[in-house]
C-alpha positions as CSV (number, residue, x, y, z in Angstrom):
1,M,48.2,75.1,46.5
2,S,48.3,78.2,48.7
3,A,47.5,81.5,47.0
4,D,50.7,83.1,48.2
5,L,53.0,80.4,46.7
6,P,54.5,81.4,43.3
7,L,53.7,79.2,40.4
8,D,56.6,77.8,38.4
9,E,56.8,78.5,34.7
10,P,55.5,75.1,33.4
11,T,52.5,75.4,35.7
12,R,51.8,78.9,34.4
13,R,52.0,77.7,30.9
14,V,49.6,74.8,31.6
15,T,47.2,77.3,33.4
16,R,47.3,79.7,30.4
17,W,46.7,76.8,28.0
18,Q,43.7,75.5,30.0
19,A,42.2,79.0,30.2
20,A,42.6,79.5,26.4
21,R,41.1,76.1,25.7
22,D,38.1,76.8,28.0
23,E,37.4,80.1,26.3
24,H,34.8,79.9,23.6
25,A,35.9,80.6,20.0
26,W,33.1,83.2,19.5
27,D,34.3,85.1,22.6
28,R,37.8,85.3,21.2
29,T,36.7,86.6,17.8
30,I,33.7,88.9,18.7
31,R,35.8,92.0,18.2
32,V,36.6,90.7,14.7
33,W,32.9,90.3,14.0
34,D,32.2,93.8,15.4
35,A,34.8,95.3,13.1
36,Y,33.5,93.3,10.1
37,F,29.9,94.4,10.8
38,A,31.0,98.1,11.1
39,V,33.0,98.0,7.9
40,A,30.2,96.4,6.0
41,W,27.6,98.8,7.4
42,A,29.8,101.9,6.7
43,A,30.6,100.8,3.1
44,T,26.9,100.1,2.5
45,L,25.9,103.5,3.8
46,A,28.5,105.2,1.6
47,F,27.3,103.3,-1.5
48,V,23.7,104.1,-0.8
49,L,24.3,107.8,-0.3
50,G,26.4,107.8,-3.5
51,A,23.9,105.9,-5.7
52,E,23.4,107.6,-9.1
53,H,20.1,106.1,-10.2
54,A,18.1,107.1,-7.2
55,G,17.1,110.6,-6.1
56,S,18.3,112.3,-3.0
57,P,15.0,111.7,-1.0
58,V,15.1,108.0,-1.8
59,R,18.8,107.7,-0.9
60,V,18.2,109.5,2.4
61,V,15.3,107.2,3.3
62,A,17.3,104.1,2.5
63,A,20.2,105.4,4.5
64,L,18.0,106.2,7.5
65,L,16.6,102.7,7.4
66,L,20.2,101.4,7.7
67,V,21.1,103.5,10.8
68,P,19.1,101.4,13.4
69,L,20.9,98.3,12.3
70,V,23.9,99.3,14.4
71,P,22.1,99.6,17.8
72,W,20.0,96.5,16.9
73,Y,23.1,94.5,16.3
74,T,24.8,95.9,19.4
75,A,21.9,95.3,21.7
76,V,20.6,91.9,20.4
77,G,22.7,90.3,17.7
78,R,26.1,90.6,19.4
79,A,25.0,88.7,22.4
80,L,23.4,86.0,20.3
81,I,26.6,85.4,18.3
82,Q,28.5,84.8,21.5
83,Q,26.2,82.2,22.9
84,E,27.3,78.6,22.6
85,E,23.8,77.5,21.7
86,P,21.8,80.6,20.7
87,D,18.1,80.8,21.5
88,E,16.6,80.1,18.1
89,S,13.3,82.0,18.8
90,Q,15.3,85.0,19.9
91,A,17.5,84.7,16.8
92,V,14.5,84.6,14.6
93,R,13.2,87.8,16.2
94,Y,16.6,89.5,15.8
95,L,17.0,88.5,12.1
96,A,13.3,89.5,11.4
97,G,14.0,93.0,12.8
98,A,17.2,93.3,10.9
99,M,15.5,92.2,7.6
100,A,12.6,94.7,8.3
101,L,15.2,97.4,8.2
102,F,17.4,95.9,5.4
103,L,14.8,94.8,2.8
104,P,13.0,98.2,2.4
105,S,16.3,99.9,2.0
106,A,17.5,97.3,-0.5
107,V,14.3,97.6,-2.5
108,L,14.7,101.4,-2.7
109,V,18.4,101.4,-3.5
110,G,20.1,98.3,-4.9
111,E,23.5,99.1,-3.3
112,T,22.0,98.3,0.1
113,R,22.4,94.6,-0.9
114,L,26.1,94.9,0.1
115,M,24.8,94.7,3.7
116,A,23.8,91.1,3.0
117,F,27.5,90.1,3.5
118,A,27.2,91.1,7.1
119,L,23.7,89.5,7.7
120,I,24.2,86.2,6.0
121,P,26.9,84.9,8.3
122,Q,24.8,85.7,11.3
123,C,22.0,83.5,9.9
124,F,24.3,80.5,10.0
125,M,25.7,81.4,13.4
126,T,22.4,81.7,15.1
127,L,19.9,79.4,13.3
128,R,19.7,75.8,12.5
129,M,20.4,74.8,8.9
130,R,16.8,74.7,7.5
131,R,15.9,78.1,8.9
132,A,19.2,79.6,8.0
133,L,18.8,78.6,4.4
134,I,15.3,80.2,4.3
135,A,16.6,83.4,5.8
136,V,19.6,83.5,3.4
137,T,17.3,82.9,0.4
138,V,15.0,85.8,1.5
139,I,18.0,88.1,2.1
140,N,19.4,87.4,-1.4
141,L,16.3,87.2,-3.6
142,A,13.6,89.4,-1.9
143,P,15.6,92.7,-2.5
144,V,15.9,92.0,-6.3
145,V,12.2,91.0,-6.6
146,G,11.1,94.1,-4.8
147,W,13.5,96.4,-6.6
148,A,12.4,95.0,-10.0
149,L,8.7,95.5,-9.1
150,L,9.3,99.0,-7.8
151,W,11.6,100.5,-10.5
152,R,10.8,98.4,-13.6
153,P,14.4,98.2,-14.8
154,Q,15.5,97.4,-18.3
155,P,15.9,93.6,-19.1
156,P,19.8,93.7,-19.3
157,E,19.9,95.4,-15.9
158,L,17.3,93.1,-14.4
159,F,19.2,90.1,-15.8
160,A,22.5,91.2,-14.3
161,N,21.0,91.9,-10.9
162,S,19.1,88.6,-10.9
163,L,22.2,86.6,-11.9
164,F,24.2,88.4,-9.2
165,A,21.5,87.5,-6.6
166,V,21.5,83.8,-7.7
167,V,25.3,83.6,-7.6
168,T,25.4,85.2,-4.2
169,L,22.7,82.9,-2.9
170,V,24.6,79.8,-4.1
171,F,27.8,81.1,-2.7
172,S,26.1,81.9,0.6
173,V,24.6,78.4,0.9
174,V,27.9,76.6,0.0
175,I,30.0,78.7,2.4
176,G,27.3,78.7,5.1
177,S,27.0,74.9,4.9
178,W,30.7,74.5,5.1
179,I,30.9,76.9,8.1
180,I,28.2,74.9,9.9
181,R,30.0,71.6,9.2
182,I,33.2,73.1,10.5
183,I,31.4,74.3,13.7
184,E,29.8,70.8,14.2
185,Q,33.2,69.1,13.7
186,S,34.8,71.5,16.2
187,E,32.1,70.7,18.7
188,E,32.6,67.0,18.2
189,R,36.4,67.5,18.6
190,A,35.8,69.5,21.7
191,A,33.7,66.7,23.2
192,L,36.4,64.2,22.2
193,I,39.1,66.4,23.8
194,A,37.0,66.6,27.0
195,E,36.6,62.8,27.0
196,L,40.3,62.4,26.4
197,D,41.0,64.8,29.3
198,A,38.7,62.8,31.6
199,S,40.4,59.6,30.4
200,R,43.8,61.0,31.0
201,H,42.9,62.1,34.5
202,E,41.4,58.7,35.2
203,V,44.6,57.0,33.9
204,A,46.7,59.2,36.1
205,R,44.5,58.4,39.1
206,L,44.7,54.7,38.4
207,S,48.4,54.9,37.8
208,A,48.9,56.7,41.2
209,A,46.7,54.1,42.9
210,H,48.6,51.2,41.2
211,G,51.9,52.8,42.2
212,A,50.7,53.2,45.8
213,L,49.5,49.5,45.8
214,A,52.8,48.3,44.3
215,E,54.7,50.3,47.0
216,R,52.5,48.8,49.7
217,E,53.2,45.3,48.4
218,R,56.9,46.0,48.2
219,M,56.9,47.3,51.8
220,A,54.9,44.3,52.9
221,R,57.4,41.9,51.3
222,E,60.3,43.8,52.9
223,I,58.7,43.7,56.4
224,H,57.8,40.0,55.9
225,D,61.4,39.1,54.8
226,T,63.1,41.2,57.5
227,L,61.3,42.4,60.6
228,A,58.7,39.7,60.8
229,Q,61.2,36.9,60.4
230,G,63.5,38.6,63.0
231,F,60.6,38.8,65.5
232,T,59.8,35.2,64.8
233,S,63.4,34.2,65.6
234,L,63.2,36.3,68.8
235,L,60.0,34.5,69.9
236,M,61.6,31.1,69.3
237,L,64.7,32.1,71.2
238,V,62.6,33.4,74.1
239,Q,60.9,30.0,74.3
240,A,64.2,28.3,74.2
241,V,65.7,30.4,77.0
242,E,62.6,29.9,79.2
243,A,63.1,26.1,78.8
244,E,66.9,26.3,79.5
245,L,67.0,28.7,82.5
246,G,66.4,25.9,85.0
247,H,69.0,23.3,83.8
248,D,71.3,24.8,81.1
249,L,72.5,28.3,81.9
250,P,75.4,28.4,79.4
251,Q,73.1,27.5,76.5
252,A,70.6,30.0,77.8
253,R,73.3,32.7,77.8
254,R,74.3,31.7,74.2
255,H,70.7,32.1,73.1
256,L,70.4,35.4,74.9
257,A,73.5,36.6,73.0
258,L,71.9,35.4,69.8
259,M,68.7,37.3,70.7
260,D,70.8,40.4,71.2
261,R,72.4,40.0,67.7
262,T,69.0,39.3,66.2
263,A,67.4,42.4,67.8
264,R,70.3,44.6,66.6
265,Q,70.0,43.1,63.2
266,N,66.3,43.8,63.1
267,L,66.9,47.4,64.2
268,A,69.4,47.8,61.4
269,E,67.0,46.4,58.9
270,A,64.3,48.7,60.1
271,R,66.6,51.7,59.7
272,A,67.6,50.6,56.2
273,L,63.9,50.0,55.3
274,V,63.0,53.5,56.5
275,A,65.9,55.1,54.7
276,G,65.2,53.1,51.5
277,G,68.8,51.8,51.3
278,T,70.3,48.4,50.9
279,P,69.6,45.7,53.5
280,A,71.8,45.8,56.5
281,D,73.5,42.5,55.7
282,L,74.6,43.8,52.3
283,A,75.8,47.2,53.6
284,G,79.5,47.3,52.7
285,A,79.7,43.5,52.1
286,S,79.4,41.0,49.3
287,L,76.5,38.7,48.8
288,P,78.4,35.6,50.1
289,D,79.5,37.5,53.2
290,A,75.9,38.6,53.8
291,L,74.7,35.0,53.4
292,R,77.4,33.8,55.8
293,R,76.2,36.2,58.5
294,L,72.7,34.9,57.8
295,V,73.8,31.3,58.2
296,D,75.6,32.1,61.4
297,R,72.5,33.6,63.0
298,H,70.5,30.5,61.9
299,G,72.9,28.1,63.5
300,A,72.0,24.8,61.7
301,A,72.7,26.0,58.1
302,T,75.6,25.7,55.8
303,L,76.6,27.7,52.7
304,E,78.3,26.6,49.5
305,V,79.4,29.1,46.9
306,T,80.3,28.0,43.4
307,G,81.5,29.9,40.4
308,P,83.5,33.1,40.2
309,V,82.2,35.6,42.8
310,R,81.7,39.1,41.3
311,P,79.8,42.3,42.1
312,L,76.2,42.2,40.8
313,P,73.5,44.7,40.5
314,A,72.0,45.6,43.8
315,G,68.6,44.4,42.8
316,A,69.8,40.8,42.1
317,E,71.7,40.6,45.4
318,V,68.8,41.9,47.4
319,V,66.5,39.3,45.8
320,A,69.0,36.5,46.5
321,L,69.4,37.6,50.1
322,R,65.6,37.8,50.7
323,S,65.1,34.4,49.0
324,C,67.6,32.8,51.4
325,Q,65.8,34.5,54.4
326,E,62.5,33.2,53.2
327,G,63.9,29.7,52.6
328,L,65.4,29.6,56.1
329,T,62.1,30.8,57.6
330,N,60.2,28.1,55.8
331,A,62.8,25.5,57.0
332,R,62.4,26.7,60.6
333,K,58.6,26.7,60.2
334,H,58.1,23.3,58.5
335,A,61.3,21.3,59.5
336,G,62.2,22.8,62.9
337,S,65.2,24.7,64.0
338,S,67.4,21.6,64.5
339,V,67.1,20.3,61.0
340,P,70.2,21.1,58.9
341,V,69.7,23.5,56.0
342,A,72.0,23.7,53.0
343,I,72.3,26.9,51.0
344,R,74.0,26.8,47.6
345,L,74.9,30.0,45.8
346,S,76.0,29.6,42.2
347,Y,77.5,32.2,39.9
348,T,77.6,31.6,36.1
349,D,77.9,33.9,33.1
350,E,74.2,33.8,32.4
351,A,72.5,33.6,35.8
352,L,72.8,33.7,39.6
353,T,71.1,30.8,41.3
354,V,70.4,30.4,45.0
355,A,68.9,27.2,46.4
356,V,67.9,26.5,50.0
357,H,67.3,22.8,50.9
358,D,66.3,21.1,54.1
359,D,65.7,17.4,54.9
360,G,62.7,18.1,57.1
361,R,59.2,16.7,57.0
362,G,58.3,18.8,54.0
363,F,54.8,20.1,53.1
364,D,52.4,20.4,50.2
365,P,53.2,23.6,48.2
366,A,49.7,23.7,46.8
367,A,48.2,23.8,50.3
368,A,50.6,26.6,51.3
369,C,49.9,28.8,48.2
370,S,47.7,31.1,50.3
371,G,50.7,32.1,52.5
372,Y,52.3,35.4,51.9
373,G,56.0,34.2,52.0
374,L,56.0,32.0,48.9
375,A,53.9,34.4,46.9
376,G,56.1,37.3,47.8
377,L,59.2,35.2,46.9
378,R,57.8,34.5,43.4
379,A,56.8,38.2,43.0
380,R,60.2,39.4,44.0
381,A,62.0,37.0,41.6
382,A,59.6,38.0,38.8
383,E,60.3,41.7,39.3
384,A,64.0,40.9,38.8
385,G,63.2,38.9,35.6
386,G,63.9,35.6,37.3
387,T,62.0,32.5,38.5
388,A,61.3,31.0,41.9
389,T,60.4,27.3,42.3
390,V,59.5,25.3,45.4
391,R,59.8,21.6,45.4
392,S,58.5,19.8,48.5
393,A,56.3,16.9,49.5
394,P,55.3,15.6,52.9
395,G,58.2,13.6,54.3
396,D,60.6,14.5,51.5
397,G,62.2,17.8,52.5
398,T,62.0,21.1,50.8
399,T,64.0,22.9,48.1
400,V,63.5,26.6,47.3
401,T,65.4,27.6,44.1
402,V,65.6,31.2,42.7
403,R,67.3,31.8,39.4
404,L,68.1,35.4,38.3
405,P,69.3,36.1,34.8
406,L,72.6,38.1,34.4
407,G,73.9,39.9,31.3
408,G,70.7,39.6,29.3
409,G,70.5,35.8,29.6
410,P,67.1,34.1,29.5
411,P,65.6,33.5,33.0
């Protein structure tokens, strides 16, 4: 599509949907993580500076240790979180640096442990499960152990802090494991969606190829049943005129007039074929009238119509007309142009039946199965929900019968 052509609204919606689908989840939520980290860091800093059990120098040192966490996260951690598959060695270095700043501050002032809620999710987002669990355990338990060794708190206070650390650790492991399972399932679903997209594109390609093949087959049948048969008639008439010019001029003139009508009919069929309309014989005429014109052009054929004649769907009439054309062509090919051919068109409430019979020398249908005419005849009848049968044997004539269901009747 040219760049200067405007896109319609459905195309724009599909384009936006594909762009949103291709965008990574972490890319869409990185600002949320930034805000979460900033809030957790600011709250931790406020609690550390306001701690009552530690002196001012200790609180200041603990706060100063927290300050480098912001540029460290901005420079290293933020990029790791956005990677589809983070470099684990780089993630280990980042988390080691973050814990080198976090753990001393948490040992000095217990309130620093609030910052763990910002560090623990990053462990699961950047490390594999085993290393993530180790890092989470260190973040939850090491500050309590160091704080207890440094400040020697009273047993009730030590018990409360230890219990809080254990509960936090269990909660972190459960939530982290759940997050990792969700991420893995999302990746599996993304892979399935990509596979389904590829399958959908392949199905669309195959459908287009099948449609093109079906259209080529349809055009081949139309050309075979119209133009090719007309040209065959012209060639036979040319041979007849050449044989008659020396001794039977009136018959030669009659054949020339028939050649003129056949050529005009072929031209009309070609125009109808290009325009995708109804066959020229059916244009503005009923099916029996079209068959009568076909019989007149053949010369040695007769038509019998039984049952109440009524308008039928165009598809059924086209199949009946083409079947008669194919039957006459077969009669001319296998029986000769002088052998009488009888066409019987029968209307009933359930079906339309057309039969073409000649008393010629016949042929073996099994030996002629490789020809295109009979195969195209059967395919055309099958597309209309009907059946086509050919009964013939050497020396026993030929009958081509096509039965098309009408009004939902069985074929």
